[in-house]
TIFIRO-5076 format. One record per residue (C-alpha): x, z, y; residue in three letters. Coordinates in steps of 0.001 Angstrom, whole numbers, plus 500000, padded with zeros to 6 digits. Layout:
<sites>
XZYala
...
</sites>
This chain:
<sites>
890475227987738390met
888978225271737326ala
891574224052735399leu
892236227717733985ala
888326227441732890glu
888765224692731258ala
892380225173729438ile
890216228537728519arg
887310226707727465phe
889774223855724840ala
891252226842723628arg
888283228296722457glu
886810224958721301asn
890190224657719020lys
891056221447721455met
894659223283722488ile
896254225510720136ala
896150229070720817lys
899723229726721720asn
899920226960724386ala
900798227139727422gln
899220224196729572pro
899318226460733075leu
902326228072733905ile
901492228597737405asp
899063228849740090thr
898980227017743120ile
897475227368746114ala
897138225838749687ala
896733226472753448val
896627225851756832ser
898769226926759448val
899172226140762873gly
900329227607766905ile
897545228147768983ile
898619229173772643asp
901916229809771824gly
901162232079768921ile
901387231216764852pro
897967231789763010met
897105231519759783leu
894024229545758020asp
892864227927761316leu
889160227084761354pro
888303223783762712tyr
887281225062766304val
891059226251766092glu
892702223566764394asp
891374220718766937val
893789222613769867arg
896547223353767943ala
899901222730769333glu
901137222615765596thr
899054222046762593asp
900408222149758890met
899329222274755590asn
901315224086752915val
900800223941749490val
902698226565747078val
903130227599743726thr
902340231274742411gly
906343232139742210ser
906812230843745801gly
907545227077745378lys
906935224473747727phe
904714221688746361val
903898220180750004glu
904876220943753525val
903097218772756227gln
902818219230759565gly
902371217654762991thr
903332218453766190ala
899858217712768425glu
901487218031771681gly
905016219152772315ala
907601218880769674pro
908094222394767699phe
911614224591766655asp
913019225744763761arg
911923229272764603asp
908418227905765362glu
908534226349761870leu
910120229075760234asn
907196231538761354ala
904747229055760133leu
906243228585756838leu
906720232509756476asp
902753232820757099leu
901969230247755001ala
903815232426751966leu
902006235559752717ile
898473233486752623gly
899308231332749328thr
900456234664748129gly
897924236516748569glu
895740233821747159leu
897788233676744142ala
897218237600743573ala
893391236658743746ile
893937234300741057gln
895741236000738929arg
893544238932739162glu
890638236907738597thr
891849234994735542leu
892818238557734491ala
889003239617734875glu
887957236192732765ala
886337237132729580pro
</sites>
C-alpha cells in the first residue's frame, strides 16, 4: 500500500510517466499452522508458539507464490496437511489482495 501511495505521489509530481505501470500486482503475506491437528490461518503469538507446523506464505494478488517457508515444530507434516495450509494461505492472501485493490480504488 505504501508503494502504491509513493507511485501515486511520484506520478502526480511528474517523477513517473502518467501511463507507466511500475506496480503490476499486489502482494500479501500470512501465517498458517496446525494447532491440535487443525490447520489454522493467521496465527496469533499464543497459537504460533504451540503450533505443530508453522508456515509463512507470501502470494501475489494473482495467486502466484513468492515465498513458502514452513517448519515442522514437532512431528513431520504430510502432503495433505501441506496442501490444507497452502489452501488456507491462498484464502487469506486473496482476502488481503481484495482489500488492497478496494483501498487503492478508493484512493484519491
